[in-house]
C-alpha positions in Angstrom: -118.8 109.9 -70.9 -115.5 108.3 -69.7 -112.5 109.0 -72.4 -111.1 106.5 -74.2 -107.9 105.0 -73.1 -105.0 106.7 -75.1 -106.4 110.0 -76.1 -104.3 112.0 -74.1 -101.1 110.9 -75.2 -102.3 110.9 -78.9 -102.9 114.8 -78.6 -99.5 115.6 -77.0 -97.9 113.9 -79.7 -99.5 116.1 -82.4 -97.1 119.1 -83.6 -98.6 122.3 -83.1 -99.5 125.3 -85.7 -97.9 128.2 -86.4 -100.0 130.1 -83.8 -99.3 127.8 -81.3 -102.6 126.1 -79.1 -106.0 126.9 -79.8 -106.3 124.8 -83.4 -107.5 121.8 -84.2 -105.4 118.8 -84.0 -104.9 118.7 -88.0 -103.6 122.2 -87.5 -99.7 122.4 -89.3 -100.5 119.1 -91.5 -101.0 119.1 -95.3 -103.9 117.1 -96.6 -101.7 114.2 -97.2 -100.7 114.2 -93.3 -97.4 115.8 -93.5 -96.0 118.3 -91.5 -96.2 122.0 -93.6 -93.5 124.3 -92.8 -93.3 128.0 -93.4 -90.7 130.1 -94.9 -88.8 132.0 -92.3 -89.7 135.9 -92.5 -86.8 138.4 -93.3 -86.9 141.4 -91.2 -86.4 144.4 -93.4 -86.2 148.2 -92.2 -87.9 151.0 -93.4 -84.5 151.9 -94.9 -84.2 149.0 -97.1 -81.3 147.2 -95.0 -81.8 144.1 -93.2 -80.9 144.2 -89.8 -80.0 140.6 -89.4 -80.3 141.8 -85.4 -77.5 144.9 -85.8 -78.5 148.0 -84.2 -80.0 150.3 -86.8 -80.4 154.1 -86.2 -82.7 156.5 -87.8 -81.1 159.4 -89.8 -82.3 162.5 -91.6 -80.4 162.8 -94.7 -80.6 166.1 -96.2 -79.1 167.1 -99.8 -80.3 169.9 -102.4 -83.5 170.5 -100.2 -84.4 167.1 -100.3 -84.9 164.9 -97.2 -84.7 161.1 -96.9 -85.7 159.1 -93.6 -83.0 156.5 -93.9 -82.7 153.4 -91.2 -78.7 152.5 -91.0 -76.8 149.9 -89.4 -74.8 152.0 -86.6 -71.7 149.9 -87.0 -71.2 150.3 -90.4 -68.7 153.0 -91.8 -69.0 156.7 -93.3 -67.9 155.1 -96.6 -70.9 152.5 -96.3 -73.2 155.4 -95.7 -72.0 157.4 -98.8 -73.0 154.5 -101.0 -76.4 154.3 -99.4 -76.5 158.3 -100.1 -75.5 157.6 -103.5 -78.3 155.2 -104.0 -81.0 157.7 -103.0 -79.5 160.8 -104.6 -77.3 159.5 -107.4 -74.5 161.8 -106.1 -71.5 159.7 -106.6 -69.5 159.5 -103.2 -66.6 161.1 -104.7 -68.6 164.0 -104.8 -70.4 163.9 -101.7 -69.2 166.3 -98.6 -70.9 164.3 -95.8 -71.6 166.8 -92.6 -71.9 165.4 -89.2 -70.6 167.6 -86.6 -67.8 168.3 -89.0 -66.6 166.3 -92.3 -67.6 162.6 -91.9 -64.8 160.2 -91.6 -65.3 157.3 -94.0 -63.1 154.9 -92.0 -65.0 155.0 -88.8 -68.3 153.7 -87.9 -71.6 155.7 -86.8 -71.3 154.3 -83.5 -67.5 155.7 -83.2 -68.6 159.2 -84.3 -71.8 158.9 -81.6 -74.5 159.0 -84.1 -77.9 159.0 -82.7 -81.3 158.4 -83.7 -82.8 161.2 -85.3 -79.3 162.4 -86.3 -79.3 164.9 -89.4 -76.7 164.2 -91.9 -76.0 167.1 -94.5 -75.0 166.5 -97.8 -73.4 168.7 -99.9 -72.2 168.2 -103.6 -73.5 168.3 -107.3 -74.1 165.5 -110.0 -72.1 165.9 -113.1 -75.1 167.0 -114.9 -75.7 169.8 -112.4 -72.1 170.9 -112.6 -72.2 170.7 -116.6 -75.3 172.8 -116.5 -73.6 175.4 -114.2 -70.3 175.5 -116.0 -71.7 176.0 -119.5 -72.9 179.3 -118.9 -69.3 180.0 -117.5 -67.7 179.0 -120.8 -70.0 181.0 -122.9 -69.5 184.3 -120.6 -65.7 183.7 -120.9 -66.2 183.2 -124.7 -68.2 186.4 -124.8 -65.5 188.1 -122.7 -62.5 187.0 -125.3 -64.7 188.1 -128.1 -65.0 191.6 -126.6 -61.4 192.1 -125.8 -60.5 191.0 -129.8 -61.9 194.4 -130.5 -60.0 196.4 -128.1 -56.4 196.8 -128.0 -54.3 194.3 -126.3 -54.7 194.5 -122.7 -50.9 195.0 -122.0 -50.8 198.4 -123.9 -53.8 200.0 -121.8 -52.9 202.6 -119.4 -54.1 200.7 -116.3 -51.9 198.1 -117.0 -48.9 199.9 -118.3 -48.2 201.7 -115.0 -47.5 197.8 -113.4 -45.8 196.1 -116.3 -43.4 199.2 -116.8 -42.0 198.2 -113.6 -40.4 195.3 -115.4 -40.3 192.0 -114.3 -40.1 191.4 -110.2 -36.7 190.0 -109.1 -38.3 187.0 -107.6 -40.9 186.1 -110.6 -41.0 182.6 -110.7 -39.4 180.7 -113.7 -41.5 180.2 -117.0 -41.4 177.6 -119.7 -42.9 178.7 -122.7 -44.6 176.0 -124.7 -45.3 173.6 -122.0 -48.4 173.2 -119.8 -47.8 171.9 -116.2 -50.0 171.1 -113.1 -50.2 173.6 -110.4 -47.1 173.2 -108.2 -47.9 172.0 -104.4 -46.3 175.6 -103.3 -48.1 178.9 -104.0 -47.6 180.9 -107.1 -45.5 183.7 -106.1 -43.2 186.6 -107.5 -46.1 188.5 -108.7 -47.9 191.5 -108.8 -51.0 192.6 -108.4 -52.7 196.2 -110.2 -51.4 198.4 -107.3 -47.9 197.1 -107.9 -47.6 194.9 -104.5 -46.3 191.5 -104.4 -48.9 188.9 -104.6 -49.1 185.1 -104.5 -51.8 182.3 -105.3 -52.5 179.3 -103.2 -54.9 176.9 -104.6 -56.4 175.0 -101.6 -58.2 172.2 -103.3 -59.5 170.3 -100.4 -61.3 173.4 -99.3 -62.5 174.6 -103.0 -61.0 177.9 -102.2 -58.1 179.9 -104.1 -56.4 182.1 -101.4 -55.0 185.7 -102.6 -52.0 186.6 -100.4 -50.5 190.1 -100.0 -48.2 192.0 -97.4 -51.3 192.9 -95.8 -53.8 190.3 -96.1 -55.1 187.1 -97.2 -58.3 186.7 -99.1 -60.0 183.6 -99.3 -62.1 183.2 -102.4 -64.8 180.2 -102.5 -63.7 178.8 -106.2 -67.5 179.1 -107.2 -67.3 182.9 -106.8 -64.9 183.2 -109.3 -67.4 183.7 -112.5 -64.4 183.9 -115.2 -60.8 184.0 -115.7 -58.8 186.4 -118.4 -55.5 186.0 -119.4 -53.1 187.5 -122.1 -49.4 187.2 -122.7 -47.3 189.9 -122.1 -46.0 191.5 -125.3 -42.3 190.9 -125.3 -42.3 188.6 -122.6 -44.8 186.0 -124.2 -43.5 183.2 -121.5 -45.6 185.3 -118.8 -49.1 186.3 -119.0 -51.3 189.0 -117.1 -54.3 187.4 -115.7 -57.6 188.5 -113.9 -60.2 186.7 -111.9 -63.7 188.0 -112.0 -65.4 188.5 -108.6 -68.3 190.3 -109.8 -70.4 191.4 -112.7 -68.2 194.2 -114.1 -64.5 194.9 -115.2 -64.3 197.1 -111.9 -64.6 193.5 -110.0 -61.6 191.8 -111.8 -58.7 191.1 -109.6 -55.4 191.5 -112.0 -52.5 189.4 -111.6 -49.2 190.0 -113.4 -46.2 187.8 -114.4 -47.9 184.6 -114.1 -45.5 182.0 -115.9 -47.2 180.9 -119.0 -46.7 176.9 -117.9 -49.5 177.3 -115.3 -52.0 179.2 -117.1 -54.2 176.4 -118.3 -54.4 174.7 -114.8 -55.0 178.1 -113.0 -58.4 178.3 -115.5 -59.1 174.5 -115.1 -58.9 174.6 -111.3 -60.9 177.8 -110.7 -63.5 176.9 -113.3 -64.1 173.7 -111.7 -62.9 171.3 -114.6 -60.6 169.9 -112.1 -63.2 167.9 -110.5 -63.4 165.4 -113.7 -59.5 164.2 -113.9 
């Protein structure tokens, strides 16, 4: 019943298995007697990011009625979060508006803007395919309106427009350059009349996706998406200026008319309002 000398020392020298004590002395060894090493296990979050010891935060990303549960590093920037959203939704970062207590700053980390567990991240934006699907009906409607207008007498001869055009060019009308297309200027387009003969100016707020129509009395702030079409026609005898209408509803009564628009800005206005500027 006595233990043989050296047995206790021999047991202490044997390596323990991955489960710690309780195994046989041979645990953790290969059949040839060499020690077997298990490969290290990577720690992976539910969001697909390796935490590597970094602190993660759970987010609820909401886009286009879809919800995504994401674990993301708290010390990552807003720009990196946009890349993650791109991988989830297919929405390019340049076309994303990411909202968390306002517009998400790209250069700051989630920790700096105090994002906490369970925070809701709202994403606004359309894929290129979605935009094309929306703009195609707009372009078709524009062609239909042009075809219908061709059947009528020129707009500038119609009575409702003559009462404005007969006033002549405004004294402060902007210079025109015939046969040239230019980008929209950085200042508002001014020196024009509206249908009541009052002075009007157009301000294009691209960062807000809005068109501001300003008069002496007030300023209307219209989302670009609410403008269904843009119609224009050169003014007879003054072909370097156009009369232009923004379609705000389904009927002609909803057209907002502007007169004496310099011809070099006509195409830029149409492209901007109808959303084509997004592709440049």
